TIZAKE-569366 format. One record per residue: x, y, z of N, C-alpha, C, CB in turn; residue in three letters. Coordinates in Angstrom, 3 decimals. Glycine has a CB too. Example, Ala and Ser with C-alpha at 12.3 -4.5 7.8 and 13.67 -1.06 7.14 Angstrom:
BEGIN
+----------+----------+----------+----------+----------+----------+----------+----------+----------+----------+----------+----------+---------+
|     n.xx |     n.yy |     n.zz |    ca.xx |    ca.yy |    ca.zz |     c.xx |     c.yy |     c.zz |    cb.xx |    cb.yy |    cb.zz | residuo |
+----------+----------+----------+----------+----------+----------+----------+----------+----------+----------+----------+----------+---------+
|   13.190 |   -5.690 |    7.800 |   12.300 |   -4.500 |    7.800 |   13.200 |   -3.300 |    7.800 |   11.308 |   -4.473 |    9.046 |     ala |
|   12.850 |   -2.250 |    7.080 |   13.670 |   -1.060 |    7.140 |   12.900 |    0.030 |    7.870 |   14.084 |   -0.598 |    5.725 |     ser |
+----------+----------+----------+----------+----------+----------+----------+----------+----------+----------+----------+----------+---------+
END
This chain:
BEGIN
+----------+----------+----------+----------+----------+----------+----------+----------+----------+----------+----------+----------+---------+
|     n.xx |     n.yy |     n.zz |    ca.xx |    ca.yy |    ca.zz |     c.xx |     c.yy |     c.zz |    cb.xx |    cb.yy |    cb.zz | residuo |
+----------+----------+----------+----------+----------+----------+----------+----------+----------+----------+----------+----------+---------+
|   -2.831 |   -2.924 |   16.020 |   -2.872 |   -2.112 |   14.802 |   -3.912 |   -1.734 |   14.173 |   -2.302 |   -2.578 |   13.967 |     met |
|   -5.363 |   -0.931 |   14.388 |   -6.387 |   -0.687 |   14.011 |   -6.595 |   -1.516 |   12.564 |   -6.469 |    0.718 |   14.055 |     ser |
|   -8.267 |   -1.749 |   12.358 |   -8.604 |   -2.343 |   11.156 |   -8.265 |   -0.570 |   10.579 |  -10.421 |   -3.289 |   11.015 |     ala |
|   -8.399 |    0.375 |   10.356 |   -8.408 |    1.573 |    9.932 |   -6.846 |    1.864 |    9.752 |   -9.204 |    2.482 |   10.880 |     thr |
|   -6.144 |    1.787 |   10.478 |   -4.514 |    1.994 |    9.887 |   -4.077 |    0.915 |    8.901 |   -3.334 |    1.909 |   11.162 |     ser |
|   -4.719 |   -0.800 |    9.288 |   -4.205 |   -1.348 |    8.164 |   -4.603 |   -0.887 |    6.686 |   -4.473 |   -2.612 |    8.313 |     val |
|   -5.668 |   -0.432 |    6.400 |   -6.235 |   -0.163 |    5.755 |   -5.423 |    1.256 |    4.807 |   -7.383 |   -0.160 |    6.497 |     val |
|   -5.258 |    2.248 |    5.796 |   -4.933 |    3.502 |    5.528 |   -3.277 |    3.163 |    5.018 |   -5.217 |    4.558 |    6.926 |     glu |
|   -2.582 |    2.416 |    5.548 |   -1.066 |    1.923 |    5.347 |   -1.152 |    1.263 |    3.703 |   -0.553 |    0.537 |    6.730 |     gly |
|   -2.296 |    0.894 |    3.726 |   -2.534 |   -0.199 |    2.294 |   -2.725 |    0.903 |    0.995 |   -4.313 |   -1.395 |    2.457 |     leu |
|   -3.589 |    1.470 |    1.723 |   -3.689 |    2.886 |    0.841 |   -2.619 |    3.398 |    0.100 |   -3.975 |    4.007 |    1.654 |     ile |
|   -1.636 |    3.868 |    1.267 |   -0.285 |    5.041 |    1.265 |    0.460 |    3.818 |    0.247 |    0.777 |    5.568 |    3.286 |     lys |
|    0.697 |    2.604 |    0.331 |    1.289 |    1.654 |   -0.337 |    0.929 |    1.405 |   -1.683 |    1.173 |    0.645 |    0.297 |     leu |
|   -0.423 |    1.185 |   -1.502 |   -0.987 |    1.358 |   -3.312 |   -0.978 |    3.095 |   -4.346 |   -3.039 |    0.867 |   -3.209 |     gly |
|   -0.785 |    4.033 |   -3.284 |   -0.736 |    5.568 |   -3.777 |    0.803 |    5.513 |   -4.443 |   -0.928 |    6.893 |   -2.317 |     ala |
|    1.715 |    5.136 |   -3.681 |    3.053 |    4.887 |   -4.032 |    3.531 |    4.142 |   -5.132 |    3.547 |    4.387 |   -3.126 |     ile |
|    3.105 |    3.052 |   -5.518 |    3.174 |    2.371 |   -6.426 |    2.137 |    2.733 |   -7.528 |    3.144 |    1.197 |   -5.949 |     ile |
|    1.071 |    3.360 |   -7.552 |    0.761 |    4.099 |   -8.536 |    1.547 |    4.902 |   -9.147 |   -0.038 |    4.646 |   -8.280 |     thr |
|    1.990 |    5.891 |   -8.481 |    2.797 |    7.015 |   -8.706 |    4.134 |    6.397 |   -9.450 |    3.102 |    7.814 |   -7.266 |     asp |
|    4.670 |    5.822 |   -9.032 |    5.696 |    5.153 |   -9.176 |    5.468 |    4.894 |  -10.753 |    5.810 |    3.952 |   -8.163 |     ala |
|    4.360 |    3.856 |  -10.848 |    4.050 |    3.263 |  -12.163 |    3.304 |    4.177 |  -13.412 |    3.145 |    2.088 |  -11.813 |     ala |
|    3.076 |    5.438 |  -12.763 |    2.659 |    6.592 |  -13.637 |    3.773 |    7.127 |  -14.295 |    1.990 |    7.684 |  -12.899 |     ser |
|    4.692 |    7.120 |  -13.860 |    6.108 |    7.588 |  -14.275 |    6.666 |    7.149 |  -15.521 |    7.057 |    7.197 |  -13.322 |     lys |
|    6.527 |    7.906 |  -16.670 |    7.417 |    6.405 |  -18.233 |    7.363 |    7.644 |  -18.704 |    6.412 |    4.588 |  -19.463 |     lys |
|    8.610 |    6.738 |  -19.778 |    9.310 |    7.421 |  -20.525 |    9.023 |    8.251 |  -21.902 |   10.049 |    6.675 |  -20.658 |     thr |
|    9.482 |    9.243 |  -22.534 |    8.799 |   10.049 |  -23.632 |    8.210 |    8.809 |  -24.722 |   10.035 |   11.235 |  -24.436 |     asp |
|    8.527 |    7.314 |  -24.611 |    7.801 |    6.138 |  -25.760 |    6.940 |    5.695 |  -25.070 |    8.623 |    4.840 |  -26.383 |     asp |
|    5.963 |    6.119 |  -23.765 |    5.192 |    5.471 |  -22.940 |    5.660 |    4.071 |  -21.947 |    4.203 |    5.188 |  -23.814 |     gly |
|    6.819 |    3.566 |  -22.014 |    6.827 |    2.511 |  -21.429 |    7.442 |    2.532 |  -19.945 |    7.417 |    1.697 |  -22.278 |     lys |
|    7.266 |    2.293 |  -19.186 |    7.938 |    2.391 |  -17.520 |    9.026 |    2.457 |  -17.677 |    7.805 |    1.293 |  -16.453 |     phe |
|    9.703 |    3.462 |  -16.806 |   11.070 |    3.567 |  -16.870 |   11.882 |    3.093 |  -15.235 |   11.326 |    5.217 |  -17.363 |     asp |
|   12.053 |    1.542 |  -15.531 |   12.608 |    0.688 |  -14.327 |   13.476 |    1.064 |  -13.684 |   13.037 |   -0.401 |  -14.544 |     phe |
|   14.421 |    1.998 |  -14.586 |   16.131 |    2.476 |  -14.096 |   15.825 |    3.551 |  -13.103 |   17.297 |    3.243 |  -15.510 |     ser |
|   14.932 |    4.895 |  -13.991 |   14.264 |    5.983 |  -12.625 |   13.762 |    5.162 |  -11.417 |   12.738 |    6.975 |  -13.140 |     ala |
|   13.037 |    4.348 |  -11.816 |   12.096 |    3.922 |  -10.762 |   13.213 |    3.144 |   -9.592 |   10.770 |    2.774 |  -11.500 |     phe |
|   14.205 |    2.409 |   -9.841 |   15.128 |    1.929 |   -9.002 |   16.034 |    3.006 |   -7.992 |   15.973 |    1.174 |   -9.905 |     leu |
|   16.382 |    4.153 |   -9.212 |   17.043 |    5.535 |   -8.690 |   16.260 |    6.057 |   -8.154 |   17.570 |    6.483 |   -9.516 |     gly |
|   14.986 |    6.038 |   -8.096 |   14.001 |    6.747 |   -7.171 |   13.946 |    6.806 |   -5.679 |   12.885 |    6.292 |   -7.441 |     gly |
|   13.084 |    7.203 |   -4.970 |   12.636 |    7.386 |   -3.590 |   11.458 |    6.052 |   -3.300 |   11.915 |    9.084 |   -3.438 |     asp |
|   10.693 |    5.367 |   -4.778 |    9.955 |    4.725 |   -4.472 |   10.223 |    3.248 |   -3.548 |    9.473 |    4.714 |   -5.532 |     ala |
|   11.181 |    2.911 |   -3.828 |   11.649 |    1.481 |   -3.640 |   12.134 |    1.248 |   -1.765 |   13.189 |    1.253 |   -4.888 |     pro |
|   12.325 |    2.736 |   -1.441 |   12.861 |    2.882 |   -0.372 |   11.374 |    2.971 |    0.491 |   13.952 |    4.112 |   -0.386 |     lys |
|   10.666 |    4.281 |    0.115 |    9.268 |    4.266 |    0.435 |    8.277 |    3.146 |    0.438 |    8.801 |    5.046 |   -0.290 |     thr |
|    8.474 |    2.231 |   -0.411 |    7.452 |    0.778 |   -0.368 |    7.981 |    0.209 |    0.714 |    7.487 |   -0.398 |   -1.715 |     ile |
|    9.509 |   -0.404 |    0.846 |    9.881 |   -1.314 |    1.785 |    9.440 |   -0.460 |    3.347 |   11.626 |   -1.712 |    1.523 |     gln |
|    9.578 |    0.597 |    3.491 |    9.469 |    1.428 |    4.731 |    7.970 |    1.292 |    5.050 |    9.964 |    3.036 |    4.528 |     asp |
|    7.174 |    1.193 |    3.933 |    5.559 |    1.152 |    3.991 |    5.228 |   -0.037 |    4.846 |    4.801 |    0.978 |    2.452 |     ala |
|    5.741 |   -1.234 |    3.739 |    5.694 |   -2.421 |    4.078 |    5.821 |   -2.972 |    5.628 |    6.562 |   -2.863 |    3.329 |     val |
|    7.228 |   -2.447 |    6.026 |    7.966 |   -2.601 |    7.072 |    7.035 |   -2.299 |    8.532 |    9.203 |   -1.658 |    6.831 |     thr |
|    6.456 |   -0.923 |    8.032 |    5.263 |   -0.530 |    9.047 |    4.034 |   -1.619 |    9.616 |    4.476 |    0.614 |    8.277 |     ser |
|    3.469 |   -1.666 |    8.486 |    2.600 |   -2.409 |    8.435 |    3.006 |   -3.638 |    9.143 |    2.231 |   -2.514 |    7.226 |     ile |
|    4.095 |   -4.141 |    8.541 |    3.994 |   -5.891 |    9.295 |    4.787 |   -5.708 |   10.624 |    4.944 |   -7.412 |    8.206 |     leu |
|    5.122 |   -4.995 |   11.112 |    5.896 |   -4.575 |   12.213 |    4.966 |   -4.439 |   13.473 |    6.616 |   -3.245 |   11.868 |     thr |
|    3.716 |   -4.191 |   13.014 |    2.857 |   -3.104 |   13.830 |    1.522 |   -4.236 |   13.687 |    2.642 |   -1.167 |   12.958 |     ala |
|    1.492 |   -5.361 |   12.739 |    0.709 |   -6.124 |   12.989 |    1.050 |   -6.979 |   13.794 |    0.314 |   -6.511 |   12.153 |     leu |
|   -0.132 |   -7.669 |   14.846 |   -0.109 |   -8.317 |   15.432 |   -0.778 |   -9.794 |   15.319 |   -0.282 |   -7.660 |   16.098 |     lys |
|   -0.579 |  -10.732 |   15.429 |   -1.489 |  -12.210 |   14.758 |   -2.809 |  -12.007 |   14.719 |   -1.406 |  -13.655 |   15.645 |     pro |
|   -3.478 |  -12.314 |   13.753 |   -5.086 |  -11.843 |   13.533 |   -5.511 |  -10.679 |   13.629 |   -5.947 |  -12.350 |   14.329 |     asp |
|   -4.881 |   -9.696 |   13.443 |   -5.102 |   -8.631 |   13.374 |   -5.182 |   -7.989 |   11.915 |   -4.304 |   -8.190 |   14.156 |     glu |
|   -4.530 |   -8.544 |   10.665 |   -5.401 |   -8.247 |    9.284 |   -6.464 |   -8.977 |    9.254 |   -4.729 |   -8.525 |    7.961 |     leu |
|   -6.623 |  -10.421 |    9.378 |   -8.103 |  -10.992 |    9.467 |   -9.021 |  -10.509 |   10.178 |   -8.186 |  -12.143 |    9.854 |     ala |
|   -8.821 |   -9.578 |   10.945 |   -9.823 |   -8.752 |   12.036 |  -10.166 |   -7.608 |   11.278 |   -9.114 |   -8.241 |   13.568 |     asp |
|   -9.235 |   -6.931 |   10.561 |   -9.208 |   -6.249 |    9.779 |  -10.135 |   -6.110 |    8.770 |   -8.354 |   -6.376 |    9.509 |     ala |
|   -9.833 |   -7.413 |    7.955 |  -10.763 |   -7.531 |    6.738 |  -12.003 |   -7.976 |    6.774 |  -10.302 |   -8.256 |    5.871 |     ile |
|  -12.311 |   -8.404 |    8.368 |  -13.809 |   -8.803 |    8.764 |  -14.538 |   -7.146 |    9.224 |  -13.775 |  -10.159 |   10.358 |     lys |
|  -13.903 |   -6.455 |    9.455 |  -14.205 |   -5.335 |    9.949 |  -14.403 |   -4.458 |    8.430 |  -13.026 |   -4.848 |   11.076 |     asp |
|  -13.810 |   -4.719 |    7.376 |  -13.835 |   -3.808 |    6.005 |  -14.961 |   -4.450 |    5.115 |  -12.256 |   -3.829 |    5.100 |     val |
|  -15.154 |   -5.691 |    5.527 |  -16.348 |   -6.229 |    5.205 |  -17.462 |   -6.001 |    5.628 |  -16.334 |   -7.161 |    5.300 |     glu |
|  -17.498 |   -6.008 |    7.005 |  -18.871 |   -5.553 |    7.766 |  -19.329 |   -4.125 |    7.372 |  -18.666 |   -5.548 |    9.432 |     lys |
|  -18.581 |   -3.314 |    7.181 |  -18.721 |   -2.118 |    6.558 |  -19.545 |   -1.964 |    5.156 |  -17.434 |   -1.707 |    6.401 |     lys |
|  -18.876 |   -2.895 |    4.515 |  -19.235 |   -2.743 |    3.190 |  -20.161 |   -3.343 |    3.016 |  -18.460 |   -3.011 |    2.324 |     ala |
|  -21.081 |   -4.549 |    3.613 |  -22.128 |   -5.256 |    3.458 |  -23.330 |   -3.429 |    4.131 |  -21.960 |   -7.166 |    4.616 |     lys |
|  -23.003 |   -3.175 |    5.502 |  -23.659 |   -2.032 |    5.532 |  -24.085 |   -1.409 |    4.744 |  -23.264 |   -1.411 |    5.930 |     arg |
|  -23.515 |   -0.760 |    3.801 |  -23.297 |    0.431 |    2.947 |  -23.911 |   -0.083 |    1.930 |  -21.879 |    0.949 |    2.651 |     ser |
|  -23.775 |   -1.387 |    1.405 |  -24.275 |   -1.759 |   -0.255 |  -25.965 |   -1.667 |   -0.040 |  -23.688 |   -3.719 |   -0.921 |     ala |
+----------+----------+----------+----------+----------+----------+----------+----------+----------+----------+----------+----------+---------+
END
């Protein structure tokens, strides 16, 4: 799995979680029951499983190094 794929998968996971967290009840609190009853838990599980299944040893470390190098170049 490439560094780009790892980062894209993590961004997708973050978007799923952010979307789920933004859904609140009328009183402004997080609706945990609606979260558990919705598609988010399965979608999160699928995204995490996909990332973990595709990663080979040291690929995540390599992906982090690639991102750090790119961040230093653009700084």
